[in-house]
C-alpha positions as CSV (number, residue, x, y, z in Angstrom):
1,M,-1.5,10.2,17.6
2,L,1.6,8.0,17.4
3,I,3.5,8.5,14.2
4,F,5.9,5.8,12.9
5,V,8.3,6.5,10.1
6,N,10.7,4.3,8.1
7,P,14.3,5.6,8.9
8,L,15.6,3.5,6.0
9,Q,13.1,4.6,3.4
10,A,15.8,6.4,1.4
11,S,17.7,3.2,0.9
12,H,15.2,2.5,-1.9
13,Q,16.1,5.1,-4.5
14,P,16.1,3.6,-8.0
15,R,17.2,5.9,-10.7
16,D,14.5,5.4,-13.3
17,E,11.4,3.4,-14.2
18,I,9.7,2.3,-17.4
19,F,6.8,4.5,-18.4
20,R,5.0,4.1,-21.7
21,G,8.0,2.2,-23.0
22,N,10.6,4.7,-22.0
23,R,13.0,5.1,-19.1
24,V,12.0,8.1,-17.1
25,P,12.9,9.4,-13.6
26,C,11.0,7.6,-10.9
27,F,7.7,9.1,-9.7
28,E,8.0,7.3,-6.4
29,T,10.9,8.9,-4.6
30,P,12.3,9.3,-1.1
31,R,11.1,12.9,-1.0
32,R,7.5,11.7,-0.8
33,A,8.0,10.3,2.7
34,A,10.3,13.2,3.6
35,F,7.6,15.8,2.8
36,V,5.2,13.9,5.0
37,E,7.6,13.5,7.9
38,D,8.5,17.2,7.7
39,A,4.9,18.3,7.6
40,L,4.1,16.1,10.6
41,R,7.0,17.5,12.6
42,A,6.0,21.0,11.7
43,S,2.5,20.4,12.9
44,G,3.7,19.3,16.3
45,H,3.7,15.5,15.9
46,A,6.5,13.5,17.3
47,V,7.7,10.6,15.1
48,R,9.3,7.4,16.1
49,A,11.2,4.5,14.4
50,P,9.7,1.0,14.3
51,G,10.3,-1.3,17.2
52,I,8.4,-4.4,16.0
53,D,9.8,-7.1,13.6
54,S,7.2,-7.8,10.9
55,A,8.8,-11.2,9.9
56,V,5.9,-13.4,11.3
57,A,3.2,-11.3,9.7
58,L,5.1,-11.1,6.4
59,G,5.3,-14.9,6.4
60,Q,1.5,-15.1,6.8
61,V,0.6,-12.7,4.0
62,H,3.3,-13.4,1.5
63,A,4.6,-16.6,0.0
64,P,7.9,-17.9,1.3
65,R,9.6,-18.2,-2.1
66,Y,8.6,-14.6,-2.9
67,L,10.1,-13.3,0.3
68,D,13.2,-15.3,-0.4
69,F,13.6,-13.9,-3.8
70,L,13.0,-10.3,-2.8
71,R,15.5,-10.6,0.1
72,T,18.2,-11.9,-2.2
73,A,17.3,-10.3,-5.6
74,W,20.0,-7.7,-5.6
75,A,22.7,-10.2,-4.6
76,Q,21.5,-12.5,-7.4
77,W,21.7,-9.6,-9.9
78,L,25.2,-8.8,-8.9
79,A,26.2,-12.4,-9.0
80,L,25.5,-12.4,-12.8
81,D,28.0,-9.5,-13.4
82,A,29.7,-7.1,-11.0
83,A,29.0,-4.3,-13.5
84,N,25.3,-4.8,-12.7
85,A,25.8,-2.6,-9.6
86,G,25.3,0.4,-11.9
87,E,22.3,-1.1,-13.7
88,Q,18.6,-1.6,-12.8
89,P,17.1,-5.0,-13.6
90,F,13.7,-5.0,-15.3
91,P,11.5,-8.0,-16.1
92,S,10.8,-8.7,-19.8
93,V,8.6,-11.8,-19.6
94,W,5.7,-12.8,-17.4
95,P,3.9,-16.1,-16.9
96,V,0.5,-15.1,-18.1
97,R,-2.5,-17.4,-18.8
98,T,-1.3,-20.9,-20.0
99,L,2.3,-20.4,-19.0
100,R,3.4,-22.1,-15.7
101,S,4.2,-20.2,-12.5
102,D,4.8,-23.2,-10.2
103,V,8.4,-23.9,-11.4
104,E,10.9,-21.1,-10.6
105,P,13.1,-20.4,-13.6
106,L,16.9,-20.5,-13.2
107,N,17.3,-17.3,-15.3
108,F,17.2,-14.2,-13.1
109,T,15.2,-12.0,-15.5
110,A,12.6,-14.7,-15.8
111,R,12.5,-15.1,-12.0
112,L,12.0,-11.3,-11.8
113,G,9.1,-11.6,-14.2
114,L,7.6,-14.5,-12.2
115,Y,7.4,-12.3,-9.1
116,S,6.3,-9.1,-10.9
117,M,2.9,-8.0,-12.1
118,D,4.4,-5.2,-14.2
119,N,7.8,-3.5,-14.9
120,G,6.9,-0.5,-12.7
121,S,8.6,-1.6,-9.5
122,P,12.3,-0.9,-10.1
123,L,14.8,-2.7,-7.8
124,C,18.0,-1.2,-6.4
125,A,20.6,-2.2,-3.9
126,G,18.5,-1.0,-0.9
127,T,15.1,-2.1,-1.9
128,W,14.7,-5.0,0.5
129,V,16.2,-3.0,3.4
130,A,13.7,-0.2,2.8
131,A,10.7,-2.4,2.2
132,K,11.4,-4.6,5.3
133,A,11.8,-1.5,7.5
134,G,8.5,-0.1,6.1
135,A,6.8,-3.4,7.0
136,D,8.3,-3.1,10.5
137,A,6.8,0.4,10.8
138,A,3.4,-0.9,9.8
139,A,3.7,-3.7,12.3
140,S,4.7,-1.3,15.0
141,A,1.8,1.0,14.2
142,A,-0.7,-1.9,14.5
143,H,1.0,-3.2,17.6
144,A,0.5,0.1,19.3
145,L,-3.3,-0.2,18.8
146,L,-3.1,-3.6,20.6
147,K,-1.4,-1.8,23.5
148,G,-4.3,0.7,23.8
149,E,-3.6,3.5,21.3
150,Q,-6.7,4.7,19.6
151,A,-5.0,5.7,16.3
152,T,-1.6,5.6,14.7
153,F,-0.1,6.7,11.5
154,C,2.7,5.0,9.5
155,A,4.4,7.4,7.2
156,T,6.5,5.1,5.1
157,R,7.6,4.2,1.7
158,P,7.9,2.3,-0.6
159,P,4.1,1.9,-0.7
160,G,2.5,-1.6,-0.4
161,H,-1.0,-2.1,-1.6
162,H,-0.2,-3.4,-5.1
163,A,2.1,-6.1,-3.6
164,G,0.2,-9.5,-3.6
165,P,0.9,-12.8,-2.0
166,D,3.7,-13.6,-4.4
167,F,4.3,-10.6,-6.6
168,M,5.5,-6.9,-6.6
169,G,4.0,-4.2,-8.7
170,G,3.1,-0.5,-8.9
171,Y,6.1,0.6,-6.8
172,C,5.1,-1.9,-4.1
173,F,7.1,-4.8,-2.7
174,L,5.7,-5.8,0.7
175,N,2.1,-5.1,1.6
176,N,2.2,-2.9,4.6
177,A,-1.6,-2.7,5.1
178,A,-1.8,-6.5,5.0
179,V,1.0,-6.7,7.5
180,A,-0.8,-4.3,9.8
181,A,-4.1,-6.2,9.5
182,Q,-2.4,-9.5,10.2
183,V,-0.6,-8.1,13.3
184,L,-4.0,-7.0,14.6
185,R,-5.5,-10.4,13.9
186,N,-2.5,-12.1,15.6
187,G,-2.9,-9.8,18.6
188,G,-6.6,-10.8,19.2
189,A,-8.7,-8.6,16.9
190,A,-11.4,-11.0,15.7
191,R,-12.5,-8.9,12.8
192,V,-10.4,-6.3,10.9
193,A,-11.5,-4.0,8.1
194,V,-9.1,-2.6,5.5
195,L,-10.2,0.5,3.7
196,D,-8.2,1.5,0.7
197,V,-8.8,5.2,-0.4
198,D,-5.9,5.3,-2.9
199,Y,-6.8,6.4,-6.4
200,H,-5.6,3.0,-7.7
201,H,-7.2,-0.2,-6.6
202,G,-5.4,-2.1,-3.9
203,N,-5.2,-5.3,-5.9
204,G,-2.5,-6.9,-3.8
205,T,-4.4,-6.4,-0.5
206,Q,-7.6,-7.8,-2.2
207,S,-5.7,-10.8,-3.4
208,I,-4.2,-11.5,0.0
209,F,-7.5,-11.5,1.8
210,Y,-10.0,-12.5,-0.9
211,E,-10.8,-15.9,0.6
212,R,-10.7,-14.8,4.2
213,A,-13.7,-13.8,6.3
214,D,-11.7,-12.3,9.2
215,V,-10.5,-9.3,7.1
216,L,-13.0,-7.2,5.2
217,F,-11.4,-5.3,2.3
218,V,-13.1,-2.2,0.9
219,S,-11.7,0.0,-1.9
220,I,-12.7,3.3,-3.5
221,H,-10.7,3.8,-6.7
222,G,-10.6,4.7,-10.3
223,D,-12.5,2.4,-12.7
224,P,-10.0,-0.4,-13.6
225,R,-11.3,-0.4,-17.2
226,T,-9.3,2.8,-17.7
227,E,-7.1,3.1,-14.6
228,Y,-4.1,1.1,-13.2
229,P,-4.0,-1.7,-12.2
230,F,-6.6,-2.5,-14.9
231,Y,-7.1,-6.2,-14.2
232,L,-8.7,-6.1,-10.7
233,G,-11.0,-3.8,-8.8
234,H,-14.4,-4.4,-10.5
235,D,-17.6,-4.2,-8.4
236,D,-18.5,-7.9,-9.1
237,E,-15.4,-9.0,-7.1
238,T,-17.0,-9.8,-3.7
239,G,-14.7,-12.5,-2.3
240,A,-14.5,-16.3,-2.6
241,G,-14.8,-19.3,-0.4
242,E,-15.0,-18.4,3.2
243,G,-14.3,-14.8,2.1
244,A,-17.5,-14.5,0.0
245,G,-19.1,-11.2,0.8
246,F,-16.0,-9.8,2.5
247,N,-14.7,-7.8,-0.5
248,L,-16.3,-4.6,-1.7
249,N,-15.0,-2.5,-4.6
250,L,-16.4,0.9,-5.3
251,P,-14.9,2.0,-8.6
252,L,-15.5,5.5,-9.9
253,P,-15.0,7.0,-13.3
254,A,-11.8,9.0,-13.9
255,G,-12.4,12.7,-13.2
256,S,-15.0,12.0,-10.5
257,S,-16.0,14.9,-8.2
258,A,-15.5,15.1,-4.5
259,A,-19.2,14.7,-4.0
260,A,-19.2,11.4,-5.9
261,W,-16.1,10.3,-3.9
262,F,-17.6,11.0,-0.6
263,G,-20.8,9.2,-1.6
264,A,-18.6,6.1,-2.1
265,L,-16.9,6.8,1.2
266,D,-20.3,6.7,3.0
267,A,-21.1,3.4,1.4
268,A,-17.7,2.0,2.4
269,C,-18.2,3.2,6.0
270,E,-21.6,1.7,6.2
271,R,-20.3,-1.7,5.1
272,I,-17.4,-1.5,7.6
273,A,-19.9,-0.6,10.4
274,R,-22.1,-3.7,9.4
275,Q,-19.0,-5.9,9.8
276,G,-18.7,-5.1,13.4
277,A,-14.9,-4.7,13.0
278,D,-12.6,-4.5,16.0
279,A,-10.1,-2.4,14.2
280,L,-9.5,-0.5,11.0
281,V,-6.5,-0.3,8.7
282,V,-6.6,2.6,6.2
283,S,-4.5,2.4,3.1
284,L,-4.1,6.2,2.9
285,G,-3.4,7.0,-0.7
286,L,-3.4,10.8,-1.2
287,D,-3.3,10.7,-4.9
288,T,-7.1,11.5,-5.0
289,F,-5.9,15.1,-4.7
290,A,-6.9,17.3,-7.7
291,G,-3.3,18.4,-8.1
292,D,-1.8,14.9,-8.3
293,P,0.2,14.4,-11.6
294,I,-0.9,10.8,-12.3
295,S,-4.5,10.7,-11.1
296,T,-7.7,12.5,-12.0
297,F,-10.1,12.7,-9.0
298,K,-11.1,16.1,-7.8
299,L,-10.5,16.2,-4.0
300,Q,-9.3,19.6,-2.7
301,A,-7.1,20.2,0.4
302,D,-10.0,20.7,2.8
303,D,-11.6,17.4,1.7
304,F,-8.8,15.5,3.4
305,T,-9.9,17.0,6.8
306,R,-13.4,15.8,6.0
307,L,-12.0,12.3,5.2
308,G,-10.3,12.1,8.6
309,A,-13.5,13.3,10.4
310,R,-15.6,10.7,8.6
311,L,-13.3,7.9,9.6
312,K,-13.2,9.0,13.2
313,A,-17.0,8.7,13.2
314,L,-16.6,4.9,12.8
315,G,-15.3,4.8,16.4
316,L,-12.7,2.2,15.7
317,P,-9.0,1.9,16.7
318,T,-7.4,2.9,13.4
319,V,-4.0,2.6,11.8
320,F,-3.3,4.8,8.8
321,I,-0.7,3.4,6.3
322,L,0.7,5.9,3.7
323,E,0.3,4.6,0.1
324,G,0.3,6.7,-3.1
325,G,0.4,10.4,-3.7
326,Y,2.8,12.1,-6.1
327,A,2.1,15.8,-5.7
328,A,5.0,15.6,-3.3
329,A,5.0,19.0,-1.6
330,E,1.2,18.9,-1.0
331,L,1.4,15.2,0.1
332,G,2.6,16.2,3.6
333,H,0.0,18.9,4.1
334,N,-2.8,16.6,3.0
335,A,-1.6,13.8,5.3
336,V,-1.7,16.3,8.2
337,R,-5.2,17.4,7.2
338,V,-6.4,13.8,7.5
339,L,-5.0,13.4,10.9
340,R,-6.3,16.8,12.0
341,G,-9.8,15.8,10.9
342,F,-9.5,12.4,12.7
343,D,-8.1,14.0,15.9
344,A,-10.7,16.9,16.1
């Protein structure tokens, strides 16, 4: 299996984040991807850097003004005060409900809030560089399928599935899975399925494709009534307009067993098979692991091999995109187990 990594992922290394109202060290760190890359190399996989520019696909899944802001955000922050080089900006106001979002404020912090769904995606000097390289890796992994590869894996960070058409959130800035799906569509795949198996609902991916019938989005995740991102991921969200019927959410209670989770996976795979998809994109969150520090599902190490085997049974060209997973040392081993199950 071809493995793509983001050689610039460590450029995004914010110092801290806001958690329960306090500044704490970031959960999402460069060592996450490093553990995965090291485990892949140790298991005999060769890794490669991206070779495809994601710019076209990015412009199709994200709003131009959002991309413009993200590309220039750090320069805007420094332009306010050179001393900001040692500070991290955080939003403090958001345009909810009756507030307007169509007019971009002149105030930087207000613009940051306009393009953020939460204050959990801290920016630093290298955020855009790392996020864009990650999107390039996702585009490269999808392009390889178009060239005849049966499966590829994109071991990159920052993750992407919480990033929507015009907002960042949940450590995510650019939606790598959406980029991969769009590259596949641009390359001739008539129907693409995106399966999100992260503990947290892929609200950004759902939002991007919610009114489209060419990309089916299916997600297995913690019940949004108690789990992040809270405001999306319910089972009555089934798509709108042309996309009606092309969105399937399978929320599970916090603490769900592996048996319950694999029951949902079977339902997800059955829906994907009915679509007649030409290719599959898997948002591979590995935070369903029982040892993950910020999630509560009960999957054990061997369950990830079983996951890979179940996805292989779909018989589709597949690109895996790394999403969440914060039990850092185990993250790499569990990623290898998924690929091992798929390749068996």
